[in-house]
N, C-alpha and C positions, 0 to 999 in steps of 0.2 A: 504493498503499500505506499501512495506519498501524501505528506499532507506536507503542503503546502499554506502560510502561515502569514499575513503582515497585516500588523496597526487593529483591528476589532474583525477583520475578516480572516477566512479562513475557506481552501478545499479540498476533501480526502477525496482521492480515489481509489479503487482497489482494484489493481488489474486485473486479479486472478478470480472475481467476481462478474467482472463485466460491468463499471458502474460504479458512479460518481455516490458514494453514501455520504456523504454530506460539506454541506454547502452553506457557510456562517456568513452574518454581515452586523453588523456593532453587536457580535455576538449572540447574537438571535439565530436558528437556524431554519432556516430557507428547503429544505429538501425535506421531502418528501417520501414519492413514494421511489422504489426501486427501479429504474427507466437504465435501457442496454447504453450499454457507451458507444455502441454506433448499429443503425438499421445500412442494411444496404438493398437496395430495389434493381434489380436482376430483367431483361427481356429477353425471350431468345430471338429468331428472326425469322418467327409469325406474329410478335409481339403481345406473346403469355407474360404476365406479373410473374414475379417470383420474390420475399421477403426475406432477409435471411439476415439474423444479427448476431451479434456478440455471446448470446445465448446458444446458437447451433457448433460456436468451433467448440471441438471435444478435448483440441493443444491448447496450450497457453502458458510461455517462456517466457519470463519477467528480466528484468536488466536492469535495475539504478529504476531513468523514467521514464523507460519502454517497455512495452508489451506488442509479441509475436502473438501473431491468432492461427494457427490453422486446424487441418482436419476438418472443416468445416463440409458439407450435407455437399458441394458445388465444392469446383475443384479453383480452390485461391486460398490466398493468405491476406493477411493485414496486419499490420504493421504500426502503431498509436505511441507519440511520442510526447510528454508534455511537460510543457520546463518545470523546471523544479523552483521556478522563482518568482514573483509578481512585478510584469504584468505578466500574468500562466496563460504560455504559448501554447497551442495545439496542435497538433501537428498527425494524419495519416499518410498512409499508404499500404496501395493494392495493389496486390497481383492477378490480376483474371485472364483465367489461365478455362474458362469456360466455355467460349463459346458464343455466350452471349455480352448484350450489351450490358453497364451498368446506366439503369437509371439515373437513379441517384444516390447519395449518401447523404446520411441526417447523422452527425457528426459535432460534437457535444451531446448526446443527449441527458437534460439534469430534469426530476420532477419536481416541479413545487409543488410550494401547500397553498390549499383554495384561497381563487382571488378573493374579495371582499363582495361579487354574485354569484357565489360557488360556498359560504356561510366561513371566509377565513379575511383576513382585516389586511386586505394588499391588492397591487396594483401594481401592471409589469407596461415596465418602454418597449416595443418589437419596432424594431426597425426598421420598417413599412417605409419606404419611401425617406418623407420628412418625419414620420416618428406617428407610433399609433398611441393611445393608453388603453391596456386589454385590464379589462375588469371579470371578464366572464374566458377564461378558460372553456367552455364546452360552443362560444360562438367564433371561433376556429372554421378559417373555412380556405381555399384557394379553389381558381376559376382564370381557368383555363383568358385571355385576354380573345376577344373575337376583333373581323372586322372592325373597323380599317385598319391595325396595327398588326394584322398579321399571327400575332403572338407577341411578337418580337420589341412594340416597346409600353412605358406606362399610361395608363389608362387611368383617367381621374372624368 
């Protein structure tokens, strides 16, 4: 496990468990649900999706602040590095030998305590365009922009 502290903030990542296990700000724990450290979205040649997370790995080799995850159901390896200083720097390297396309990589994933509209007492600033205050974690969706942007430009 790697633990990083600065002032009243701290972060703990358990590579063997495959998740962020603690995130504190001003001494208060804001990490709640155990989430996989990463999730990969794959698509085969016919467009069929498949999601694989760190929890699907059968082998984890840890060396100080780096973990190598191997023996997934699909043929690839994932190397994760977390710096041991603030500001924390995250790095992920995926070696893909599956013949499938990697559609997305969700990394790092952190489970937060409930927000205001979910019975908690917090809000979150989501870095979308100029910023968006999120009060209800259940009201999060993504919709592909359509014409005239052709899916490439922000629409307001």
